MOPAC internal coordinates of N, CA, C and O (Angstrom, degrees):
PM7 1SCF
backbone

  N    0.0000 0     0.00 0     0.00 0    0    0    0
  C    1.4683 1     0.00 0     0.00 0    1    0    0
  C    1.5301 1   107.25 1     0.00 0    2    1    0
  O    1.2310 1   121.69 1   -46.10 1    3    2    1
  N    1.3201 1   114.37 1   133.90 1    3    2    1
  C    1.4834 1   121.54 1   179.47 1    5    3    2
  C    1.5035 1   109.54 1   -90.82 1    6    5    3
  O    1.2310 1   122.35 1   -31.15 1    7    6    5
  N    1.3467 1   113.10 1   148.85 1    7    6    5
  C    1.4758 1   118.94 1   174.08 1    9    7    6
  C    1.4965 1   108.25 1   -77.97 1   10    9    7
  O    1.2310 1   120.17 1   -48.37 1   11   10    9
  N    1.2885 1   117.29 1   131.63 1   11   10    9
  C    1.4620 1   119.13 1   175.81 1   13   11   10
  C    1.5309 1   110.69 1   -88.60 1   14   13   11
  O    1.2310 1   121.15 1   161.61 1   15   14   13
  N    1.3214 1   115.41 1   -18.39 1   15   14   13
  C    1.4516 1   118.56 1  -177.78 1   17   15   14
  C    1.5248 1   105.62 1  -143.69 1   18   17   15
  O    1.2310 1   120.50 1   -71.67 1   19   18   17
  N    1.3338 1   116.65 1   108.33 1   19   18   17
  C    1.4592 1   120.34 1  -175.72 1   21   19   18
  C    1.5040 1   111.53 1   -80.71 1   22   21   19
  O    1.2310 1   121.67 1   -15.10 1   23   22   21
  N    1.3398 1   114.41 1   164.90 1   23   22   21
  C    1.4691 1   122.04 1   178.67 1   25   23   22
  C    1.5392 1   108.58 1   -61.35 1   26   25   23
  O    1.2310 1   120.29 1   138.34 1   27   26   25
  N    1.3383 1   117.06 1   -41.66 1   27   26   25
  C    1.4626 1   120.45 1  -179.29 1   29   27   26
  C    1.5633 1   110.40 1   -60.68 1   30   29   27
  O    1.2310 1   120.92 1   137.83 1   31   30   29
  N    1.3189 1   115.84 1   -42.17 1   31   30   29
  C    1.4862 1   119.20 1   178.34 1   33   31   30
  C    1.5046 1   110.25 1   -64.96 1   34   33   31
  O    1.2310 1   120.38 1   139.15 1   35   34   33
  N    1.3399 1   116.88 1   -40.85 1   35   34   33
  C    1.4749 1   120.06 1   179.86 1   37   35   34
  C    1.5016 1   110.92 1   -62.73 1   38   37   35
  O    1.2310 1   120.07 1   132.67 1   39   38   37
  N    1.3145 1   117.46 1   -47.33 1   39   38   37
  C    1.4886 1   120.65 1   179.86 1   41   39   38
  C    1.5196 1   109.86 1   -64.22 1   42   41   39
  O    1.2310 1   120.13 1   142.00 1   43   42   41
  N    1.3371 1   117.36 1   -38.00 1   43   42   41
  C    1.4539 1   121.24 1   179.23 1   45   43   42
  C    1.4963 1   111.03 1   -65.07 1   46   45   43
  O    1.2310 1   119.97 1   135.53 1   47   46   45
  N    1.3264 1   117.66 1   -44.47 1   47   46   45
  C    1.4796 1   120.36 1   179.36 1   49   47   46
  C    1.5138 1   111.04 1   -67.16 1   50   49   47
  O    1.2310 1   120.00 1   138.43 1   51   50   49
  N    1.3277 1   117.61 1   -41.57 1   51   50   49
  C    1.4610 1   119.21 1   177.75 1   53   51   50
  C    1.5012 1   111.70 1   -62.25 1   54   53   51
  O    1.2310 1   119.63 1   138.18 1   55   54   53
  N    1.3433 1   118.30 1   -41.82 1   55   54   53
  C    1.4350 1   123.54 1   177.49 1   57   55   54
  C    1.5410 1   111.53 1   -61.18 1   58   57   55
  O    1.2310 1   121.81 1   137.65 1   59   58   57
  N    1.3224 1   114.14 1   -42.35 1   59   58   57
  C    1.4839 1   119.71 1  -179.88 1   61   59   58
  C    1.5167 1   109.97 1   -63.70 1   62   61   59
  O    1.2310 1   120.93 1   132.63 1   63   62   61
  N    1.3262 1   115.83 1   -47.37 1   63   62   61
  C    1.4930 1   118.89 1  -179.91 1   65   63   62
  C    1.5563 1   111.10 1   -64.12 1   66   65   63
  O    1.2310 1   120.73 1   135.45 1   67   66   65
  N    1.3148 1   116.20 1   -44.55 1   67   66   65
  C    1.4477 1   120.37 1   178.48 1   69   67   66
  C    1.5191 1   110.55 1   -59.16 1   70   69   67
  O    1.2310 1   119.76 1   135.54 1   71   70   69
  N    1.3155 1   118.07 1   -44.46 1   71   70   69
  C    1.4443 1   121.96 1   177.95 1   73   71   70
  C    1.4985 1   112.23 1   -60.75 1   74   73   71
  O    1.2310 1   121.35 1   137.26 1   75   74   73
  N    1.3503 1   115.02 1   -42.74 1   75   74   73
  C    1.4789 1   119.38 1   179.55 1   77   75   74
  C    1.5143 1   110.75 1   -62.40 1   78   77   75
  O    1.2310 1   119.41 1   134.61 1   79   78   77
  N    1.3570 1   118.72 1   -45.39 1   79   78   77
  C    1.4573 1   121.35 1  -177.84 1   81   79   78
  C    1.4770 1   112.01 1   -70.22 1   82   81   79
  O    1.2310 1   119.52 1   139.45 1   83   82   81
  N    1.3349 1   118.52 1   -40.55 1   83   82   81
  C    1.4519 1   120.13 1   179.33 1   85   83   82
  C    1.5289 1   109.59 1   -66.71 1   86   85   83
  O    1.2310 1   119.93 1   139.87 1   87   86   85
  N    1.3101 1   117.74 1   -40.13 1   87   86   85
  C    1.4997 1   121.20 1   176.33 1   89   87   86
  C    1.5147 1   111.10 1   -61.52 1   90   89   87
  O    1.2310 1   120.26 1   137.01 1   91   90   89
  N    1.3376 1   117.12 1   -42.99 1   91   90   89
  C    1.4340 1   121.83 1   179.92 1   93   91   90
  C    1.5033 1   110.74 1   -65.40 1   94   93   91
  O    1.2310 1   120.40 1   139.85 1   95   94   93
  N    1.3072 1   116.84 1   -40.15 1   95   94   93
  C    1.4722 1   119.46 1  -178.79 1   97   95   94
  C    1.5561 1   111.66 1   -71.58 1   98   97   95
  O    1.2310 1   120.80 1   145.17 1   99   98   97
  N    1.3319 1   116.07 1   -34.83 1   99   98   97
  C    1.4678 1   119.60 1   175.89 1  101   99   98
  C    1.5202 1   110.20 1   -65.79 1  102  101   99
  O    1.2310 1   120.85 1   139.54 1  103  102  101
  N    1.3297 1   115.98 1   -40.46 1  103  102  101
  C    1.4821 1   120.10 1   178.95 1  105  103  102
  C    1.5275 1   108.42 1   -62.06 1  106  105  103
  O    1.2310 1   121.12 1   135.83 1  107  106  105
  N    1.3328 1   115.46 1   -44.17 1  107  106  105
  C    1.4706 1   119.96 1   179.68 1  109  107  106
  C    1.5367 1   112.34 1   -60.55 1  110  109  107
  O    1.2310 1   120.99 1   139.86 1  111  110  109
  N    1.2826 1   115.72 1   -40.14 1  111  110  109
  C    1.5030 1   120.16 1   179.71 1  113  111  110
  C    1.4989 1   109.30 1   -66.63 1  114  113  111
  O    1.2310 1   119.31 1   136.10 1  115  114  113
  N    1.3138 1   118.93 1   -43.90 1  115  114  113
  C    1.4536 1   122.06 1   178.29 1  117  115  114
  C    1.5377 1   112.46 1   -61.75 1  118  117  115
  O    1.2310 1   121.75 1   136.20 1  119  118  117
  N    1.3534 1   114.26 1   -43.80 1  119  118  117
  C    1.4742 1   119.70 1   178.95 1  121  119  118
  C    1.5583 1   109.35 1   -64.39 1  122  121  119
  O    1.2310 1   119.96 1   141.14 1  123  122  121
  N    1.3199 1   117.67 1   -38.86 1  123  122  121
  C    1.4641 1   120.48 1  -179.61 1  125  123  122
  C    1.5400 1   110.53 1   -66.67 1  126  125  123
  O    1.2310 1   119.89 1   139.49 1  127  126  125
  N    1.2986 1   117.81 1   -40.51 1  127  126  125
  C    1.4913 1   121.99 1   176.30 1  129  127  126
  C    1.5153 1   109.86 1   -63.69 1  130  129  127
  O    1.2310 1   120.67 1   136.66 1  131  130  129
  N    1.3272 1   116.33 1   -43.34 1  131  130  129
  C    1.4671 1   118.98 1   177.29 1  133  131  130
  C    1.5231 1   112.79 1   -61.83 1  134  133  131
  O    1.2310 1   120.61 1   141.67 1  135  134  133
  N    1.3028 1   116.43 1   -38.33 1  135  134  133
  C    1.4684 1   121.90 1   176.93 1  137  135  134
  C    1.5403 1   110.44 1   -64.18 1  138  137  135
  O    1.2310 1   120.11 1   136.75 1  139  138  137
  N    1.3351 1   117.40 1   -43.25 1  139  138  137
  C    1.4521 1   120.06 1   179.71 1  141  139  138
  C    1.5262 1   111.42 1   -65.13 1  142  141  139
  O    1.2310 1   120.34 1   141.85 1  143  142  141
  N    1.3131 1   116.96 1   -38.15 1  143  142  141
  C    1.4734 1   121.03 1   178.11 1  145  143  142
  C    1.5119 1   110.15 1   -65.30 1  146  145  143
  O    1.2310 1   120.51 1   137.34 1  147  146  145
  N    1.3606 1   116.63 1   -42.66 1  147  146  145
  C    1.4527 1   119.59 1   179.49 1  149  147  146
  C    1.5205 1   112.79 1   -63.52 1  150  149  147
  O    1.2310 1   120.89 1   136.54 1  151  150  149
  N    1.3229 1   115.90 1   -43.46 1  151  150  149
  C    1.4648 1   121.21 1   178.06 1  153  151  150
  C    1.5413 1   109.94 1   -63.26 1  154  153  151
  O    1.2310 1   119.49 1   139.22 1  155  154  153
  N    1.3151 1   118.58 1   -40.78 1  155  154  153
  C    1.4443 1   122.61 1   178.94 1  157  155  154
  C    1.4875 1   112.49 1   -62.22 1  158  157  155
  O    1.2310 1   120.92 1   133.93 1  159  158  157
  N    1.3761 1   115.84 1   -46.07 1  159  158  157
  C    1.4402 1   120.89 1   177.16 1  161  159  158
  C    1.5192 1   112.24 1   -61.99 1  162  161  159
  O    1.2310 1   120.26 1   139.21 1  163  162  161
  N    1.3184 1   117.11 1   -40.79 1  163  162  161
  C    1.4583 1   121.60 1   178.68 1  165  163  162
  C    1.5412 1   109.34 1   -62.10 1  166  165  163
  O    1.2310 1   121.26 1   135.79 1  167  166  165
  N    1.3347 1   115.20 1   -44.21 1  167  166  165
  C    1.5155 1   119.70 1  -179.55 1  169  167  166
  C    1.5042 1   110.68 1   -64.41 1  170  169  167
  O    1.2310 1   119.27 1   139.76 1  171  170  169
  N    1.3350 1   119.00 1   -40.24 1  171  170  169
  C    1.4443 1   121.50 1   180.00 1  173  171  170
  C    1.5505 1   109.92 1   -66.50 1  174  173  171
  O    1.2310 1   120.33 1   136.42 1  175  174  173
  N    1.3062 1   116.97 1   -43.58 1  175  174  173
  C    1.4618 1   120.38 1   179.67 1  177  175  174
  C    1.5289 1   111.16 1   -65.76 1  178  177  175
  O    1.2310 1   120.64 1   140.55 1  179  178  177
  N    1.3223 1   116.38 1   -39.45 1  179  178  177
  C    1.4586 1   120.30 1   179.54 1  181  179  178
  C    1.5055 1   110.65 1   -64.41 1  182  181  179
  O    1.2310 1   120.43 1   137.02 1  183  182  181
  N    1.3462 1   116.79 1   -42.98 1  183  182  181
  C    1.4514 1   121.30 1   178.82 1  185  183  182
  C    1.5090 1   110.60 1   -65.61 1  186  185  183
  O    1.2310 1   118.70 1   138.79 1  187  186  185
  N    1.3091 1   120.09 1   -41.21 1  187  186  185
  C    1.4300 1   125.66 1  -178.94 1  189  187  186
  C    1.5351 1   109.08 1   -63.20 1  190  189  187
  O    1.2310 1   120.77 1   136.84 1  191  190  189
  N    1.3297 1   116.13 1   -43.16 1  191  190  189
  C    1.4854 1   121.36 1   179.47 1  193  191  190
  C    1.5270 1   110.10 1   -65.40 1  194  193  191
  O    1.2310 1   119.69 1   138.49 1  195  194  193
  N    1.3509 1   118.20 1   -41.51 1  195  194  193
  C    1.4502 1   120.72 1   178.98 1  197  195  194
  C    1.5309 1   110.59 1   -62.50 1  198  197  195
  O    1.2310 1   120.09 1   137.30 1  199  198  197
  N    1.3189 1   117.42 1   -42.70 1  199  198  197
  C    1.4698 1   120.49 1   179.44 1  201  199  198
  C    1.5051 1   111.22 1   -64.29 1  202  201  199
  O    1.2310 1   120.14 1   138.15 1  203  202  201
  N    1.3086 1   117.34 1   -41.85 1  203  202  201
  C    1.4888 1   119.51 1   178.98 1  205  203  202
  C    1.5023 1   111.87 1   -65.98 1  206  205  203
  O    1.2310 1   120.01 1   142.33 1  207  206  205
  N    1.3099 1   117.58 1   -37.67 1  207  206  205
  C    1.4779 1   120.93 1  -176.96 1  209  207  206
  C    1.5438 1   109.39 1   -72.18 1  210  209  207
  O    1.2310 1   119.36 1   148.57 1  211  210  209
  N    1.3351 1   118.83 1   -31.43 1  211  210  209
  C    1.4557 1   119.95 1  -178.80 1  213  211  210
  C    1.4709 1   111.20 1   -70.57 1  214  213  211
  O    1.2310 1   119.05 1   152.13 1  215  214  213
  N    1.3499 1   119.42 1   -27.87 1  215  214  213
  C    1.4376 1   122.61 1  -179.42 1  217  215  214
  C    1.4951 1   114.73 1   -81.30 1  218  217  215
  O    1.2310 1   119.75 1   167.50 1  219  218  217
  N    1.3001 1   118.08 1   -12.50 1  219  218  217
  C    1.4746 1   121.21 1  -176.23 1  221  219  218
  C    1.5355 1   110.54 1   -99.38 1  222  221  219
  O    1.2310 1   121.71 1   -21.54 1  223  222  221
  N    1.3269 1   114.32 1   158.46 1  223  222  221
  C    1.4477 1   118.18 1   171.77 1  225  223  222
  C    1.5314 1   107.11 1   -75.19 1  226  225  223
  O    1.2310 1   121.45 1   -31.88 1  227  226  225
  N    1.3080 1   114.84 1   148.12 1  227  226  225
  C    1.4397 1   119.14 1  -179.55 1  229  227  226
  C    1.5258 1   108.20 1   -81.17 1  230  229  227
  O    1.2310 1   120.03 1   -62.50 1  231  230  229
  N    1.2876 1   117.54 1   117.50 1  231  230  229
  C    1.4457 1   124.21 1  -179.02 1  233  231  230
  C    1.4859 1   109.76 1  -123.91 1  234  233  231
  O    1.2310 1   121.04 1   -45.29 1  235  234  233
  N    1.3414 1   115.62 1   134.71 1  235  234  233
  C    1.4693 1   119.48 1   177.63 1  237  235  234
  C    1.4849 1   107.94 1   -73.23 1  238  237  235
  O    1.2310 1   120.11 1   -64.88 1  239  238  237
  N    1.3475 1   117.39 1   115.12 1  239  238  237
  C    1.4776 1   122.64 1  -177.82 1  241  239  238
  C    1.4974 1   111.71 1   -96.96 1  242  241  239
  O    1.2310 1   118.83 1  -176.74 1  243  242  241
  N    1.2739 1   119.83 1     3.26 1  243  242  241
  C    1.4737 1   120.00 1  -179.86 1  245  243  242
  C    1.5380 1   107.44 1   -77.77 1  246  245  243
  O    1.2310 1   120.82 1   -34.94 1  247  246  245
  N    1.3309 1   116.04 1   145.06 1  247  246  245
  C    1.4708 1   119.69 1   178.34 1  249  247  246
  C    1.5252 1   111.35 1   -66.33 1  250  249  247
  O    1.2310 1   121.90 1   -36.27 1  251  250  249
  N    1.3117 1   113.97 1   143.73 1  251  250  249
  C    1.4661 1   117.41 1   179.04 1  253  251  250
  C    1.5165 1   110.00 1   -80.19 1  254  253  251
  O    1.2310 1   120.84 1   -18.67 1  255  254  253
  N    1.3160 1   115.99 1   161.33 1  255  254  253
  C    1.4556 1   119.83 1  -179.56 1  257  255  254
  C    1.5375 1   111.29 1   -63.35 1  258  257  255
  O    1.2310 1   120.00 1   147.59 1  259  258  257
  N    1.3143 1   117.61 1   -32.41 1  259  258  257
  C    1.4608 1   121.58 1  -179.85 1  261  259  258
  C    1.5252 1   109.98 1   -66.66 1  262  261  259
  O    1.2310 1   119.79 1   138.04 1  263  262  261
  N    1.3152 1   118.00 1   -41.96 1  263  262  261
  C    1.5001 1   120.18 1   179.80 1  265  263  262
  C    1.5078 1   111.13 1   -68.55 1  266  265  263
  O    1.2310 1   119.56 1   145.35 1  267  266  265
  N    1.3125 1   118.45 1   -34.65 1  267  266  265
  C    1.4641 1   121.55 1   175.87 1  269  267  266
  C    1.5178 1   109.67 1   -66.31 1  270  269  267
  O    1.2310 1   120.00 1   137.51 1  271  270  269
  N    1.3397 1   117.60 1   -42.49 1  271  270  269
  C    1.4452 1   121.62 1   179.44 1  273  271  270
  C    1.5293 1   109.83 1   -62.83 1  274  273  271
  O    1.2310 1   120.11 1   133.08 1  275  274  273
  N    1.3385 1   117.40 1   -46.92 1  275  274  273
  C    1.4590 1   121.52 1   179.81 1  277  275  274
  C    1.5186 1   110.99 1   -60.20 1  278  277  275
  O    1.2310 1   119.45 1   139.00 1  279  278  277
  N    1.3157 1   118.65 1   -41.00 1  279  278  277
  C    1.4708 1   121.52 1  -179.49 1  281  279  278
  C    1.5158 1   110.07 1   -65.81 1  282  281  279
  O    1.2310 1   119.98 1   136.51 1  283  282  281
  N    1.3091 1   117.64 1   -43.49 1  283  282  281
  C    1.4647 1   119.23 1  -179.20 1  285  283  282
  C    1.5434 1   110.74 1   -68.26 1  286  285  283
  O    1.2310 1   120.13 1   145.28 1  287  286  285
  N    1.3383 1   117.35 1   -34.72 1  287  286  285
  C    1.4504 1   119.76 1   178.49 1  289  287  286
  C    1.5494 1   110.08 1   -67.54 1  290  289  287
  O    1.2310 1   120.73 1   141.28 1  291  290  289
  N    1.3249 1   116.20 1   -38.72 1  291  290  289
  C    1.4841 1   118.29 1   176.02 1  293  291  290
  C    1.5189 1   111.73 1   -62.90 1  294  293  291
  O    1.2310 1   120.33 1   139.33 1  295  294  293
  N    1.3457 1   116.97 1   -40.67 1  295  294  293
  C    1.4566 1   119.54 1   178.72 1  297  295  294
  C    1.5364 1   111.13 1   -63.52 1  298  297  295
  O    1.2310 1   120.40 1   137.41 1  299  298  297
  N    1.3084 1   116.83 1   -42.59 1  299  298  297
  C    1.4716 1   119.72 1   178.30 1  301  299  298
  C    1.5041 1   110.53 1   -64.03 1  302  301  299
  O    1.2310 1   119.79 1   136.63 1  303  302  301
  N    1.3171 1   118.01 1   -43.37 1  303  302  301
  C    1.4835 1   120.50 1   179.28 1  305  303  302
  C    1.5449 1   111.17 1   -62.78 1  306  305  303
  O    1.2310 1   120.59 1   140.54 1  307  306  305
  N    1.3408 1   116.49 1   -39.46 1  307  306  305
  C    1.4632 1   118.13 1  -179.72 1  309  307  306
  C    1.5305 1   111.40 1   -68.58 1  310  309  307
  O    1.2310 1   120.25 1   145.71 1  311  310  309
  N    1.3475 1   117.13 1   -34.29 1  311  310  309
  C    1.4779 1   118.98 1   177.78 1  313  311  310
  C    1.5308 1   109.22 1   -68.20 1  314  313  311
  O    1.2310 1   120.05 1   140.01 1  315  314  313
  N    1.3202 1   117.50 1   -39.99 1  315  314  313
  C    1.4469 1   122.04 1  -178.25 1  317  315  314
  C    1.5392 1   110.81 1   -67.40 1  318  317  315
  O    1.2310 1   119.83 1   152.34 1  319  318  317
  N    1.3448 1   117.93 1   -27.66 1  319  318  317
  C    1.4443 1   121.30 1  -176.13 1  321  319  318
  C    1.5178 1   112.52 1   -84.91 1  322  321  319
  O    1.2310 1   118.43 1   178.55 1  323  322  321
  N    1.3129 1   120.60 1    -1.45 1  323  322  321
  C    1.4284 1   122.76 1  -179.74 1  325  323  322
  C    1.5324 1   109.18 1   -70.23 1  326  325  323
  O    1.2310 1   120.14 1   -57.01 1  327  326  325
  N    1.3431 1   117.33 1   122.99 1  327  326  325
  C    1.4628 1   119.39 1  -177.63 1  329  327  326
  C    1.5471 1   110.35 1   -72.08 1  330  329  327
  O    1.2310 1   121.10 1   -35.12 1  331  330  329
  N    1.2592 1   115.50 1   144.88 1  331  330  329
  C    1.4720 1   121.20 1   178.20 1  333  331  330
  C    1.5045 1   109.82 1  -109.29 1  334  333  331
  O    1.2310 1   120.53 1   -33.37 1  335  334  333
  N    1.2968 1   116.59 1   146.63 1  335  334  333
  C    1.4384 1   122.26 1   178.72 1  337  335  334
  C    1.5194 1   108.11 1  -104.91 1  338  337  335
  O    1.2310 1   120.98 1   -55.47 1  339  338  337
  N    1.3253 1   115.73 1   124.53 1  339  338  337
  C    1.4488 1   118.66 1   179.17 1  341  339  338
  C    1.5446 1   108.60 1   -98.31 1  342  341  339
  O    1.2310 1   121.61 1   -42.39 1  343  342  341
  N    1.2782 1   114.53 1   137.61 1  343  342  341
  C    1.4790 1   119.44 1  -177.47 1  345  343  342
  C    1.4983 1   109.29 1  -107.82 1  346  345  343
  O    1.2310 1   120.10 1   180.00 1  347  346  345

């Protein structure tokens, strides 16, 4: 009677599966550590931003309607001032 599955094939398959699962688990550990570092950095930056904002006066930083109007008027004037070449 012939062996359909030899001991060498069994050890080879077990080693391959073990390597696959250990590699996958190591990758998961590295990704988890990377995730924790990212979350920590985000938390530190968020806290730093909150502290900086608490120390400043609250100023409306949005552009006023007048400044938007002036900017669009300047753009229209600059377009109208472009010289044209007649052929």
